[in-house]
All heavy atoms as TSV, in Angstrom:
chain	resi	resn	atom	element	x	y	z
A	1	MET	N	N	-18.188	14.879	49.053
A	1	MET	CA	C	-16.947	14.588	49.745
A	1	MET	C	C	-16.413	13.219	49.327
A	1	MET	O	O	-17.170	12.346	48.914
A	1	MET	CB	C	-17.158	14.569	51.254
A	1	MET	CG	C	-17.436	15.921	51.867
A	1	MET	SD	S	-17.435	15.770	53.628
A	1	MET	CE	C	-15.900	16.523	53.999
A	2	ALA	N	N	-15.142	13.061	49.497
A	2	ALA	CA	C	-14.494	11.796	49.162
A	2	ALA	C	C	-14.663	10.805	50.310
A	2	ALA	O	O	-14.845	11.192	51.463
A	2	ALA	CB	C	-13.022	12.028	48.899
A	3	ASP	N	N	-14.588	9.524	49.945
A	3	ASP	CA	C	-14.672	8.500	50.981
A	3	ASP	C	C	-13.379	8.475	51.779
A	3	ASP	O	O	-12.288	8.659	51.243
A	3	ASP	CB	C	-14.892	7.125	50.348
A	3	ASP	CG	C	-16.260	7.011	49.709
A	3	ASP	OD1	O	-17.194	7.694	50.180
A	3	ASP	OD2	O	-16.385	6.238	48.740
A	4	ILE	N	N	-13.517	8.214	53.059
A	4	ILE	CA	C	-12.348	8.103	53.930
A	4	ILE	C	C	-11.811	6.678	53.806
A	4	ILE	O	O	-12.564	5.714	53.896
A	4	ILE	CB	C	-12.722	8.430	55.387
A	4	ILE	CG1	C	-13.198	9.889	55.468
A	4	ILE	CG2	C	-11.539	8.183	56.314
A	4	ILE	CD1	C	-13.705	10.286	56.824
A	5	VAL	N	N	-10.500	6.590	53.617
A	5	VAL	CA	C	-9.871	5.288	53.421
A	5	VAL	C	C	-8.912	5.027	54.567
A	5	VAL	O	O	-8.087	5.864	54.905
A	5	VAL	CB	C	-9.092	5.244	52.082
A	5	VAL	CG1	C	-8.384	3.930	51.912
A	5	VAL	CG2	C	-10.032	5.529	50.933
A	6	ASN	N	N	-9.041	3.859	55.176
A	6	ASN	CA	C	-8.118	3.447	56.225
A	6	ASN	C	C	-6.884	2.871	55.530
A	6	ASN	O	O	-6.955	1.830	54.867
A	6	ASN	CB	C	-8.789	2.401	57.120
A	6	ASN	CG	C	-7.941	2.043	58.313
A	6	ASN	OD1	O	-6.716	2.140	58.257
A	6	ASN	ND2	N	-8.591	1.619	59.387
A	7	LEU	N	N	-5.751	3.536	55.653
A	7	LEU	CA	C	-4.547	3.136	54.940
A	7	LEU	C	C	-4.039	1.762	55.364
A	7	LEU	O	O	-3.534	0.997	54.550
A	7	LEU	CB	C	-3.446	4.175	55.117
A	7	LEU	CG	C	-3.702	5.520	54.424
A	7	LEU	CD1	C	-2.557	6.479	54.701
A	7	LEU	CD2	C	-3.889	5.335	52.945
A	8	ARG	N	N	-4.191	1.431	56.659
A	8	ARG	CA	C	-3.743	0.129	57.139
A	8	ARG	C	C	-4.531	-0.981	56.444
A	8	ARG	O	O	-3.959	-1.947	55.950
A	8	ARG	CB	C	-3.928	0.045	58.650
A	8	ARG	CG	C	-3.493	-1.282	59.261
A	8	ARG	CD	C	-3.626	-1.280	60.786
A	8	ARG	NE	N	-4.886	-0.750	61.257
A	8	ARG	CZ	C	-6.031	-1.438	61.379
A	8	ARG	NH1	N	-6.067	-2.703	61.032
A	8	ARG	NH2	N	-7.122	-0.865	61.839
A	9	GLN	N	N	-5.831	-0.831	56.361
A	9	GLN	CA	C	-6.660	-1.822	55.687
A	9	GLN	C	C	-6.354	-1.858	54.188
A	9	GLN	O	O	-6.310	-2.925	53.580
A	9	GLN	CB	C	-8.137	-1.528	55.913
A	9	GLN	CG	C	-8.595	-1.817	57.322
A	9	GLN	CD	C	-10.064	-1.451	57.536
A	9	GLN	OE1	O	-10.641	-0.711	56.745
A	9	GLN	NE2	N	-10.635	-1.978	58.603
A	10	PHE	N	N	-6.137	-0.709	53.595
A	10	PHE	CA	C	-5.807	-0.631	52.170
A	10	PHE	C	C	-4.519	-1.392	51.876
A	10	PHE	O	O	-4.435	-2.145	50.908
A	10	PHE	CB	C	-5.680	0.835	51.745
A	10	PHE	CG	C	-5.320	1.011	50.301
A	10	PHE	CD1	C	-6.277	0.834	49.316
A	10	PHE	CD2	C	-4.026	1.334	49.929
A	10	PHE	CE1	C	-5.947	0.992	47.976
A	10	PHE	CE2	C	-3.693	1.498	48.605
A	10	PHE	CZ	C	-4.652	1.322	47.618
A	11	ARG	N	N	-3.496	-1.212	52.735
A	11	ARG	CA	C	-2.221	-1.906	52.550
A	11	ARG	C	C	-2.395	-3.415	52.678
A	11	ARG	O	O	-1.796	-4.186	51.937
A	11	ARG	CB	C	-1.193	-1.412	53.560
A	11	ARG	CG	C	-0.675	-0.026	53.259
A	11	ARG	CD	C	0.431	0.384	54.223
A	11	ARG	NE	N	0.667	1.792	54.099
A	11	ARG	CZ	C	0.553	2.677	55.092
A	11	ARG	NH1	N	0.190	2.279	56.301
A	11	ARG	NH2	N	0.796	3.954	54.879
A	12	LYS	N	N	-3.211	-3.843	53.642
A	12	LYS	CA	C	-3.447	-5.269	53.830
A	12	LYS	C	C	-4.152	-5.876	52.621
A	12	LYS	O	O	-3.794	-6.961	52.156
A	12	LYS	CB	C	-4.276	-5.526	55.097
A	12	LYS	CG	C	-3.486	-5.353	56.376
A	12	LYS	CD	C	-4.334	-5.712	57.572
A	12	LYS	CE	C	-3.546	-5.590	58.857
A	12	LYS	NZ	N	-4.338	-6.022	60.013
A	13	VAL	N	N	-5.135	-5.182	52.098
A	13	VAL	CA	C	-5.854	-5.672	50.923
A	13	VAL	C	C	-4.911	-5.754	49.735
A	13	VAL	O	O	-4.911	-6.745	48.983
A	13	VAL	CB	C	-7.076	-4.770	50.607
A	13	VAL	CG1	C	-7.657	-5.096	49.246
A	13	VAL	CG2	C	-8.131	-4.900	51.694
A	14	LYS	N	N	-4.083	-4.742	49.555
A	14	LYS	CA	C	-3.136	-4.726	48.448
A	14	LYS	C	C	-2.130	-5.866	48.590
A	14	LYS	O	O	-1.809	-6.551	47.610
A	14	LYS	CB	C	-2.410	-3.387	48.399
A	14	LYS	CG	C	-1.491	-3.239	47.216
A	14	LYS	CD	C	-0.873	-1.863	47.146
A	14	LYS	CE	C	0.058	-1.781	45.959
A	14	LYS	NZ	N	0.715	-0.482	45.871
A	15	ALA	N	N	-1.643	-6.111	49.813
A	15	ALA	CA	C	-0.693	-7.203	50.044
A	15	ALA	C	C	-1.341	-8.549	49.744
A	15	ALA	O	O	-0.713	-9.429	49.145
A	15	ALA	CB	C	-0.185	-7.172	51.476
A	16	ARG	N	N	-2.609	-8.732	50.141
A	16	ARG	CA	C	-3.314	-9.983	49.850
A	16	ARG	C	C	-3.461	-10.202	48.353
A	16	ARG	O	O	-3.299	-11.315	47.860
A	16	ARG	CB	C	-4.707	-9.977	50.499
A	16	ARG	CG	C	-4.684	-10.320	51.951
A	16	ARG	CD	C	-6.117	-10.495	52.481
A	16	ARG	NE	N	-6.134	-10.105	53.864
A	16	ARG	CZ	C	-6.790	-9.067	54.362
A	16	ARG	NH1	N	-7.541	-8.309	53.583
A	16	ARG	NH2	N	-6.723	-8.783	55.639
A	17	GLN	N	N	-3.772	-9.136	47.622
A	17	GLN	CA	C	-3.924	-9.248	46.170
A	17	GLN	C	C	-2.602	-9.623	45.509
A	17	GLN	O	O	-2.569	-10.434	44.585
A	17	GLN	CB	C	-4.462	-7.941	45.591
A	17	GLN	CG	C	-5.907	-7.663	45.941
A	17	GLN	CD	C	-6.358	-6.272	45.520
A	17	GLN	OE1	O	-5.543	-5.414	45.188
A	17	GLN	NE2	N	-7.673	-6.046	45.557
A	18	GLU	N	N	-1.504	-9.041	45.971
A	18	GLU	CA	C	-0.189	-9.346	45.412
A	18	GLU	C	C	0.201	-10.794	45.708
A	18	GLU	O	O	0.747	-11.491	44.850
A	18	GLU	CB	C	0.861	-8.387	45.949
A	18	GLU	CG	C	0.723	-6.981	45.394
A	18	GLU	CD	C	1.690	-5.987	46.019
A	18	GLU	OE1	O	2.508	-6.401	46.872
A	18	GLU	OE2	O	1.613	-4.806	45.650
A	19	LYS	N	N	-0.107	-11.256	46.931
A	19	LYS	CA	C	0.204	-12.646	47.287
A	19	LYS	C	C	-0.621	-13.601	46.439
A	19	LYS	O	O	-0.122	-14.634	45.989
A	19	LYS	CB	C	-0.072	-12.910	48.767
A	19	LYS	CG	C	1.008	-12.400	49.687
A	19	LYS	CD	C	0.726	-12.820	51.111
A	19	LYS	CE	C	1.817	-12.338	52.038
A	19	LYS	NZ	N	1.596	-12.767	53.422
A	20	GLU	N	N	-1.872	-13.289	46.199
A	20	GLU	CA	C	-2.734	-14.137	45.385
A	20	GLU	C	C	-2.238	-14.184	43.941
A	20	GLU	O	O	-2.245	-15.234	43.306
A	20	GLU	CB	C	-4.180	-13.648	45.432
A	20	GLU	CG	C	-5.139	-14.496	44.636
A	20	GLU	CD	C	-5.178	-15.960	45.057
A	20	GLU	OE1	O	-4.998	-16.247	46.251
A	20	GLU	OE2	O	-5.368	-16.817	44.170
A	21	LYS	N	N	-1.762	-13.046	43.446
A	21	LYS	CA	C	-1.224	-13.001	42.087
A	21	LYS	C	C	0.029	-13.880	41.982
A	21	LYS	O	O	0.188	-14.634	41.018
A	21	LYS	CB	C	-0.892	-11.555	41.712
A	21	LYS	CG	C	-0.464	-11.369	40.285
A	21	LYS	CD	C	-0.247	-9.900	39.983
A	21	LYS	CE	C	0.201	-9.700	38.548
A	21	LYS	NZ	N	0.448	-8.301	38.235
A	22	ALA	N	N	0.909	-13.812	42.977
A	22	ALA	CA	C	2.111	-14.637	42.993
A	22	ALA	C	C	1.745	-16.116	43.123
A	22	ALA	O	O	2.351	-16.979	42.475
A	22	ALA	CB	C	3.036	-14.219	44.138
A	23	ALA	N	N	0.749	-16.425	43.939
A	23	ALA	CA	C	0.318	-17.809	44.115
A	23	ALA	C	C	-0.249	-18.364	42.813
A	23	ALA	O	O	-0.002	-19.528	42.463
A	23	ALA	CB	C	-0.717	-17.905	45.228
A	24	GLU	N	N	-1.006	-17.564	42.095
A	24	GLU	CA	C	-1.566	-17.998	40.809
A	24	GLU	C	C	-0.447	-18.312	39.823
A	24	GLU	O	O	-0.498	-19.306	39.109
A	24	GLU	CB	C	-2.487	-16.921	40.246
A	24	GLU	CG	C	-3.085	-17.259	38.907
A	24	GLU	CD	C	-4.026	-18.453	38.947
A	24	GLU	OE1	O	-4.600	-18.721	40.016
A	24	GLU	OE2	O	-4.168	-19.127	37.909
A	25	GLN	N	N	0.575	-17.473	39.793
A	25	GLN	CA	C	1.711	-17.703	38.905
A	25	GLN	C	C	2.427	-18.998	39.281
A	25	GLN	O	O	2.808	-19.777	38.420
A	25	GLN	CB	C	2.682	-16.518	38.958
A	25	GLN	CG	C	3.854	-16.656	38.012
A	25	GLN	CD	C	3.416	-16.725	36.560
A	25	GLN	OE1	O	2.505	-16.035	36.148
A	25	GLN	NE2	N	4.067	-17.564	35.795
A	26	ASN	N	N	2.607	-19.249	40.586
A	26	ASN	CA	C	3.254	-20.483	41.035
A	26	ASN	C	C	2.413	-21.707	40.693
A	26	ASN	O	O	2.960	-22.756	40.349
A	26	ASN	CB	C	3.530	-20.441	42.535
A	26	ASN	CG	C	4.701	-19.551	42.870
A	26	ASN	OD1	O	5.536	-19.281	42.033
A	26	ASN	ND2	N	4.752	-19.088	44.101
A	27	ARG	N	N	1.102	-21.589	40.777
A	27	ARG	CA	C	0.236	-22.714	40.415
A	27	ARG	C	C	0.399	-23.049	38.941
A	27	ARG	O	O	0.420	-24.226	38.567
A	27	ARG	CB	C	-1.232	-22.399	40.722
A	27	ARG	CG	C	-1.583	-22.533	42.190
A	27	ARG	CD	C	-3.079	-22.489	42.411
A	27	ARG	NE	N	-3.654	-21.179	42.188
A	27	ARG	CZ	C	-3.767	-20.228	43.105
A	27	ARG	NH1	N	-3.351	-20.455	44.332
A	27	ARG	NH2	N	-4.300	-19.067	42.811
A	28	LEU	N	N	0.538	-22.041	38.109
A	28	LEU	CA	C	0.733	-22.277	36.681
A	28	LEU	C	C	2.104	-22.887	36.404
A	28	LEU	O	O	2.252	-23.748	35.541
A	28	LEU	CB	C	0.577	-20.978	35.892
A	28	LEU	CG	C	-0.823	-20.385	35.844
A	28	LEU	CD1	C	-0.797	-19.017	35.179
A	28	LEU	CD2	C	-1.773	-21.306	35.123
A	29	THR	N	N	3.108	-22.433	37.141
A	29	THR	CA	C	4.472	-22.880	36.900
A	29	THR	C	C	4.730	-24.275	37.468
A	29	THR	O	O	5.275	-25.137	36.782
A	29	THR	CB	C	5.478	-21.894	37.532
A	29	THR	OG1	O	5.229	-20.596	37.001
A	29	THR	CG2	C	6.911	-22.288	37.214
A	30	PHE	N	N	4.344	-24.508	38.711
A	30	PHE	CA	C	4.722	-25.733	39.413
A	30	PHE	C	C	3.561	-26.679	39.666
A	30	PHE	O	O	3.779	-27.800	40.114
A	30	PHE	CB	C	5.367	-25.392	40.762
A	30	PHE	CG	C	6.565	-24.522	40.645
A	30	PHE	CD1	C	6.519	-23.199	41.040
A	30	PHE	CD2	C	7.746	-25.011	40.130
A	30	PHE	CE1	C	7.634	-22.386	40.930
A	30	PHE	CE2	C	8.857	-24.207	40.013
A	30	PHE	CZ	C	8.796	-22.891	40.415
A	31	GLY	N	N	2.354	-26.278	39.406
A	31	GLY	CA	C	1.187	-27.048	39.812
A	31	GLY	C	C	0.787	-28.139	38.854
A	31	GLY	O	O	-0.312	-28.121	38.327
A	32	ARG	N	N	1.675	-29.088	38.609
A	32	ARG	CA	C	1.319	-30.219	37.755
A	32	ARG	C	C	1.147	-31.449	38.630
A	32	ARG	O	O	1.896	-31.657	39.581
A	32	ARG	CB	C	2.415	-30.489	36.719
A	32	ARG	CG	C	2.589	-29.341	35.749
A	32	ARG	CD	C	3.481	-29.686	34.593
A	32	ARG	NE	N	4.719	-30.321	35.006
A	32	ARG	CZ	C	5.416	-31.146	34.233
A	32	ARG	NH1	N	5.008	-31.438	33.031
A	32	ARG	NH2	N	6.531	-31.680	34.660
A	33	SER	N	N	0.183	-32.263	38.297
A	33	SER	CA	C	-0.048	-33.477	39.068
A	33	SER	C	C	1.039	-34.500	38.748
A	33	SER	O	O	1.767	-34.381	37.760
A	33	SER	CB	C	-1.418	-34.059	38.757
A	33	SER	OG	O	-1.446	-34.565	37.443
A	34	LYS	N	N	1.115	-35.527	39.587
A	34	LYS	CA	C	2.107	-36.574	39.383
A	34	LYS	C	C	1.866	-37.284	38.051
A	34	LYS	O	O	2.807	-37.633	37.341
A	34	LYS	CB	C	2.047	-37.568	40.537
A	34	LYS	CG	C	3.171	-38.559	40.557
A	34	LYS	CD	C	3.155	-39.373	41.831
A	34	LYS	CE	C	4.370	-40.269	41.898
A	34	LYS	NZ	N	4.405	-41.020	43.152
A	35	ALA	N	N	0.610	-37.471	37.703
A	35	ALA	CA	C	0.273	-38.127	36.434
A	35	ALA	C	C	0.765	-37.296	35.249
A	35	ALA	O	O	1.279	-37.842	34.264
A	35	ALA	CB	C	-1.230	-38.353	36.341
A	36	GLU	N	N	0.605	-35.988	35.319
A	36	GLU	CA	C	1.078	-35.113	34.233
A	36	GLU	C	C	2.593	-35.168	34.108
A	36	GLU	O	O	3.142	-35.189	33.003
A	36	GLU	CB	C	0.621	-33.683	34.464
A	36	GLU	CG	C	-0.864	-33.483	34.284
A	36	GLU	CD	C	-1.322	-32.101	34.700
A	36	GLU	OE1	O	-0.728	-31.521	35.633
A	36	GLU	OE2	O	-2.278	-31.604	34.085
A	37	LYS	N	N	3.290	-35.189	35.262
A	37	LYS	CA	C	4.752	-35.276	35.234
A	37	LYS	C	C	5.194	-36.604	34.636
A	37	LYS	O	O	6.134	-36.653	33.828
A	37	LYS	CB	C	5.314	-35.128	36.649
A	37	LYS	CG	C	5.167	-33.737	37.224
A	37	LYS	CD	C	5.660	-33.694	38.642
A	37	LYS	CE	C	5.326	-32.364	39.300
A	37	LYS	NZ	N	5.725	-32.338	40.710
A	38	ASN	N	N	4.524	-37.698	35.025
A	38	ASN	CA	C	4.870	-39.016	34.485
A	38	ASN	C	C	4.620	-39.078	32.988
A	38	ASN	O	O	5.406	-39.663	32.241
A	38	ASN	CB	C	4.085	-40.115	35.201
A	38	ASN	CG	C	4.575	-40.330	36.620
A	38	ASN	OD1	O	5.701	-39.974	36.965
A	38	ASN	ND2	N	3.730	-40.907	37.449
A	39	LEU	N	N	3.530	-38.479	32.533
A	39	LEU	CA	C	3.224	-38.461	31.105
A	39	LEU	C	C	4.302	-37.704	30.334
A	39	LEU	O	O	4.775	-38.163	29.293
A	39	LEU	CB	C	1.856	-37.827	30.860
A	39	LEU	CG	C	1.450	-37.660	29.402
A	39	LEU	CD1	C	1.322	-39.024	28.728
A	39	LEU	CD2	C	0.137	-36.897	29.300
A	40	THR	N	N	4.705	-36.562	30.835
A	40	THR	CA	C	5.749	-35.772	30.185
A	40	THR	C	C	7.052	-36.563	30.116
A	40	THR	O	O	7.718	-36.593	29.073
A	40	THR	CB	C	5.973	-34.447	30.933
A	40	THR	OG1	O	4.752	-33.727	30.959
A	40	THR	CG2	C	7.051	-33.606	30.282
A	41	ASN	N	N	7.415	-37.214	31.222
A	41	ASN	CA	C	8.645	-38.015	31.238
A	41	ASN	C	C	8.560	-39.161	30.242
A	41	ASN	O	O	9.535	-39.460	29.543
A	41	ASN	CB	C	8.921	-38.543	32.645
A	41	ASN	CG	C	9.372	-37.447	33.586
A	41	ASN	OD1	O	9.858	-36.410	33.162
A	41	ASN	ND2	N	9.206	-37.670	34.876
A	42	ALA	N	N	7.411	-39.831	30.161
A	42	ALA	CA	C	7.243	-40.941	29.229
A	42	ALA	C	C	7.347	-40.465	27.782
A	42	ALA	O	O	7.981	-41.118	26.947
A	42	ALA	CB	C	5.903	-41.626	29.470
A	43	LEU	N	N	6.739	-39.333	27.479
A	43	LEU	CA	C	6.812	-38.795	26.119
A	43	LEU	C	C	8.242	-38.404	25.753
A	43	LEU	O	O	8.691	-38.636	24.622
A	43	LEU	CB	C	5.872	-37.601	25.966
A	43	LEU	CG	C	4.374	-37.917	26.020
A	43	LEU	CD1	C	3.562	-36.630	26.040
A	43	LEU	CD2	C	3.970	-38.800	24.865
A	44	ASN	N	N	8.963	-37.805	26.707
A	44	ASN	CA	C	10.363	-37.433	26.458
A	44	ASN	C	C	11.217	-38.669	26.224
A	44	ASN	O	O	12.080	-38.687	25.335
A	44	ASN	CB	C	10.921	-36.610	27.615
A	44	ASN	CG	C	10.350	-35.213	27.653
A	44	ASN	OD1	O	9.825	-34.726	26.668
A	44	ASN	ND2	N	10.440	-34.577	28.807
A	45	GLU	N	N	10.996	-39.717	27.012
A	45	GLU	CA	C	11.761	-40.959	26.859
A	45	GLU	C	C	11.459	-41.609	25.516
A	45	GLU	O	O	12.359	-42.099	24.827
A	45	GLU	CB	C	11.423	-41.914	28.005
A	45	GLU	CG	C	12.215	-43.194	27.995
A	45	GLU	CD	C	13.697	-42.992	28.261
A	45	GLU	OE1	O	14.092	-41.945	28.805
A	45	GLU	OE2	O	14.475	-43.893	27.885
A	46	LYS	N	N	10.205	-41.610	25.106
A	46	LYS	CA	C	9.819	-42.191	23.812
A	46	LYS	C	C	10.478	-41.430	22.664
A	46	LYS	O	O	10.995	-42.034	21.715
A	46	LYS	CB	C	8.300	-42.158	23.659
A	46	LYS	CG	C	7.807	-42.786	22.395
A	46	LYS	CD	C	6.299	-42.756	22.298
A	46	LYS	CE	C	5.827	-43.356	20.994
A	46	LYS	NZ	N	4.378	-43.292	20.850
A	47	ALA	N	N	10.499	-40.113	22.756
A	47	ALA	CA	C	11.123	-39.297	21.716
A	47	ALA	C	C	12.628	-39.547	21.665
A	47	ALA	O	O	13.219	-39.636	20.583
A	47	ALA	CB	C	10.834	-37.827	21.968
A	48	ARG	N	N	13.250	-39.697	22.844
A	48	ARG	CA	C	14.690	-39.963	22.892
A	48	ARG	C	C	15.004	-41.314	22.258
A	48	ARG	O	O	15.943	-41.451	21.477
A	48	ARG	CB	C	15.206	-39.928	24.327
A	48	ARG	CG	C	16.728	-40.045	24.432
A	48	ARG	CD	C	17.199	-40.225	25.859
A	48	ARG	NE	N	16.689	-41.441	26.465
A	48	ARG	CZ	C	17.154	-42.678	26.217
A	48	ARG	NH1	N	18.123	-42.853	25.357
A	48	ARG	NH2	N	16.649	-43.719	26.836
A	49	LYS	N	N	14.200	-42.329	22.553
A	49	LYS	CA	C	14.425	-43.654	21.977
A	49	LYS	C	C	14.248	-43.623	20.458
A	49	LYS	O	O	15.014	-44.246	19.723
A	49	LYS	CB	C	13.479	-44.670	22.596
A	49	LYS	CG	C	13.877	-45.086	23.987
A	49	LYS	CD	C	12.935	-46.135	24.538
A	49	LYS	CE	C	13.328	-46.536	25.940
A	49	LYS	NZ	N	12.436	-47.559	26.488
A	50	ALA	N	N	13.232	-42.918	19.984
A	50	ALA	CA	C	13.003	-42.829	18.545
A	50	ALA	C	C	14.179	-42.139	17.861
A	50	ALA	O	O	14.604	-42.545	16.775
A	50	ALA	CB	C	11.707	-42.076	18.263
A	51	LEU	N	N	14.726	-41.131	18.497
A	51	LEU	CA	C	15.881	-40.436	17.940
A	51	LEU	C	C	17.101	-41.349	17.920
A	51	LEU	O	O	17.833	-41.406	16.925
A	51	LEU	CB	C	16.179	-39.170	18.747
A	51	LEU	CG	C	17.357	-38.322	18.277
A	51	LEU	CD1	C	17.081	-37.779	16.881
A	51	LEU	CD2	C	17.616	-37.197	19.246
A	52	ASP	N	N	17.319	-42.095	19.003
A	52	ASP	CA	C	18.459	-43.013	19.064
A	52	ASP	C	C	18.334	-44.122	18.028
A	52	ASP	O	O	19.335	-44.576	17.464
A	52	ASP	CB	C	18.586	-43.621	20.464
A	52	ASP	CG	C	19.132	-42.624	21.474
A	52	ASP	OD1	O	19.662	-41.575	21.050
A	52	ASP	OD2	O	19.023	-42.881	22.689
A	53	GLN	N	N	17.119	-44.581	17.752
A	53	GLN	CA	C	16.921	-45.658	16.786
A	53	GLN	C	C	17.211	-45.203	15.357
A	53	GLN	O	O	17.532	-46.024	14.504
A	53	GLN	CB	C	15.494	-46.190	16.875
A	53	GLN	CG	C	15.230	-46.968	18.140
A	53	GLN	CD	C	13.780	-47.342	18.279
A	53	GLN	OE1	O	12.943	-46.924	17.483
A	53	GLN	NE2	N	13.466	-48.132	19.301
A	54	SER	N	N	17.119	-43.917	15.104
A	54	SER	CA	C	17.343	-43.426	13.751
A	54	SER	C	C	18.802	-43.039	13.496
A	54	SER	O	O	19.121	-42.563	12.418
A	54	SER	CB	C	16.435	-42.227	13.471
A	54	SER	OG	O	16.773	-41.151	14.316
A	55	ARG	N	N	19.670	-43.289	14.475
A	55	ARG	CA	C	21.089	-42.983	14.289
A	55	ARG	C	C	21.698	-43.925	13.258
A	55	ARG	O	O	21.362	-45.101	13.204
A	55	ARG	CB	C	21.861	-43.135	15.597
A	55	ARG	CG	C	21.604	-42.070	16.600
A	55	ARG	CD	C	22.496	-42.308	17.812
A	55	ARG	NE	N	22.173	-41.402	18.874
A	55	ARG	CZ	C	22.771	-40.232	19.065
A	55	ARG	NH1	N	23.722	-39.847	18.253
A	55	ARG	NH2	N	22.414	-39.459	20.058
A	56	LEU	N	N	22.626	-43.419	12.461
A	56	LEU	CA	C	23.313	-44.232	11.479
A	56	LEU	C	C	24.510	-44.947	12.092
A	56	LEU	O	O	24.882	-46.034	11.676
A	56	LEU	CB	C	23.767	-43.372	10.298
A	56	LEU	CG	C	22.645	-42.724	9.491
A	56	LEU	CD1	C	23.234	-41.852	8.395
A	56	LEU	CD2	C	21.730	-43.782	8.905
A	57	GLU	N	N	25.136	-44.331	13.085
A	57	GLU	CA	C	26.286	-44.915	13.749
A	57	GLU	C	C	26.010	-44.991	15.233
A	57	GLU	O	O	25.292	-44.162	15.790
A	57	GLU	CB	C	27.529	-44.057	13.524
A	57	GLU	CG	C	27.958	-43.957	12.087
A	57	GLU	CD	C	29.175	-43.058	11.927
A	57	GLU	OE1	O	29.669	-42.533	12.942
A	57	GLU	OE2	O	29.613	-42.874	10.793
A	58	GLU	N	N	26.622	-45.961	15.874
A	58	GLU	CA	C	26.498	-46.075	17.321
A	58	GLU	C	C	27.393	-45.014	17.969
A	58	GLU	O	O	28.519	-44.784	17.513
A	58	GLU	CB	C	26.938	-47.467	17.788
A	58	GLU	CG	C	25.982	-48.561	17.385
A	58	GLU	CD	C	24.640	-48.452	18.101
A	58	GLU	OE1	O	24.613	-48.110	19.286
A	58	GLU	OE2	O	23.622	-48.701	17.436
A	59	PRO	N	N	26.938	-44.377	19.007
A	59	PRO	CA	C	27.797	-43.399	19.674
A	59	PRO	C	C	28.938	-44.095	20.402
A	59	PRO	O	O	28.815	-45.241	20.836
A	59	PRO	CB	C	26.854	-42.709	20.660
A	59	PRO	CG	C	25.752	-43.680	20.878
A	59	PRO	CD	C	25.634	-44.473	19.608
A	60	ALA	N	N	30.096	-43.432	20.499
A	60	ALA	CA	C	31.250	-43.995	21.188
A	60	ALA	C	C	30.941	-44.056	22.681
A	60	ALA	O	O	30.260	-43.186	23.215
A	60	ALA	CB	C	32.473	-43.124	20.938
A	61	PRO	N	N	31.443	-45.096	23.370
A	61	PRO	CA	C	31.257	-45.157	24.824
A	61	PRO	C	C	31.894	-43.938	25.489
A	61	PRO	O	O	32.855	-43.375	24.968
A	61	PRO	CB	C	31.968	-46.439	25.243
A	61	PRO	CG	C	32.137	-47.230	23.984
A	61	PRO	CD	C	32.151	-46.241	22.857
A	62	THR	N	N	31.354	-43.541	26.605
A	62	THR	CA	C	31.863	-42.344	27.273
A	62	THR	C	C	33.307	-42.554	27.701
A	62	THR	O	O	33.692	-43.627	28.157
A	62	THR	CB	C	31.011	-41.994	28.501
A	62	THR	OG1	O	30.985	-43.123	29.379
A	62	THR	CG2	C	29.611	-41.636	28.098
A	63	GLY	N	N	34.119	-41.555	27.532
A	63	GLY	CA	C	35.516	-41.602	27.930
A	63	GLY	C	C	36.441	-42.155	26.867
A	63	GLY	O	O	37.640	-42.106	27.010
A	64	GLU	N	N	35.895	-42.725	25.806
A	64	GLU	CA	C	36.742	-43.274	24.739
A	64	GLU	C	C	36.493	-42.493	23.451
A	64	GLU	O	O	35.379	-42.098	23.155
A	64	GLU	CB	C	36.415	-44.746	24.496
A	64	GLU	CG	C	36.734	-45.648	25.658
A	64	GLU	CD	C	36.407	-47.093	25.346
A	64	GLU	OE1	O	36.279	-47.425	24.152
A	64	GLU	OE2	O	36.271	-47.875	26.291
A	65	GLN	N	N	37.537	-42.305	22.696
A	65	GLN	CA	C	37.435	-41.630	21.415
A	65	GLN	C	C	37.325	-42.695	20.317
A	65	GLN	O	O	37.962	-43.740	20.411
A	65	GLN	CB	C	38.667	-40.758	21.159
A	65	GLN	CG	C	38.816	-39.609	22.131
A	65	GLN	CD	C	37.695	-38.597	21.964
A	65	GLN	OE1	O	37.173	-38.399	20.868
A	65	GLN	NE2	N	37.300	-37.961	23.058
A	66	PRO	N	N	36.538	-42.474	19.291
A	66	PRO	CA	C	36.462	-43.444	18.194
A	66	PRO	C	C	37.812	-43.525	17.483
A	66	PRO	O	O	38.525	-42.542	17.335
A	66	PRO	CB	C	35.384	-42.892	17.281
A	66	PRO	CG	C	35.158	-41.486	17.686
A	66	PRO	CD	C	35.657	-41.340	19.089
A	67	SER	N	N	38.172	-44.729	17.093
A	67	SER	CA	C	39.463	-44.905	16.428
A	67	SER	C	C	39.382	-44.393	14.995
A	67	SER	O	O	38.369	-44.528	14.318
A	67	SER	CB	C	39.868	-46.380	16.439
A	67	SER	OG	O	38.916	-47.127	15.732
A	68	LYS	N	N	40.495	-43.806	14.541
A	68	LYS	CA	C	40.572	-43.280	13.188
A	68	LYS	C	C	41.414	-44.245	12.362
A	68	LYS	O	O	42.452	-44.721	12.801
A	68	LYS	CB	C	41.203	-41.889	13.176
A	68	LYS	CG	C	40.342	-40.861	13.837
A	68	LYS	CD	C	40.990	-39.487	13.727
A	68	LYS	CE	C	40.123	-38.447	14.383
A	68	LYS	NZ	N	40.724	-37.134	14.312
A	69	HIS	N	N	40.969	-44.549	11.168
A	69	HIS	CA	C	41.725	-45.398	10.258
A	69	HIS	C	C	42.500	-44.512	9.306
A	69	HIS	O	O	41.933	-43.703	8.590
A	69	HIS	CB	C	40.784	-46.311	9.466
A	69	HIS	CG	C	40.086	-47.292	10.321
A	69	HIS	ND1	N	38.890	-47.019	10.926
A	69	HIS	CD2	C	40.435	-48.543	10.724
A	69	HIS	CE1	C	38.502	-48.071	11.622
A	69	HIS	NE2	N	39.436	-49.012	11.526
A	70	ASP	N	N	43.843	-44.669	9.295
A	70	ASP	CA	C	44.682	-43.876	8.403
A	70	ASP	C	C	44.981	-44.609	7.142
A	70	ASP	O	O	45.137	-45.717	6.999
A	70	ASP	CB	C	46.003	-43.475	9.090
A	70	ASP	CG	C	45.735	-42.482	10.203
A	70	ASP	OD1	O	44.948	-41.559	9.955
A	70	ASP	OD2	O	46.299	-42.649	11.300
């Protein structure tokens, strides 16, 4: 004979498993420590500065267009 399954308990177990799966995904997506976030920000800032230093021309100030010489 087959085992008797309590559907209410089965649904609860299934819901717990789905919640745990969603929680694991959120931990992977959002679960970074403050130190990791600071490191990422520092690396991004360093890369931005290195890129700006290699520019041949200075960018125009915001709101102003560079003058054209005719």
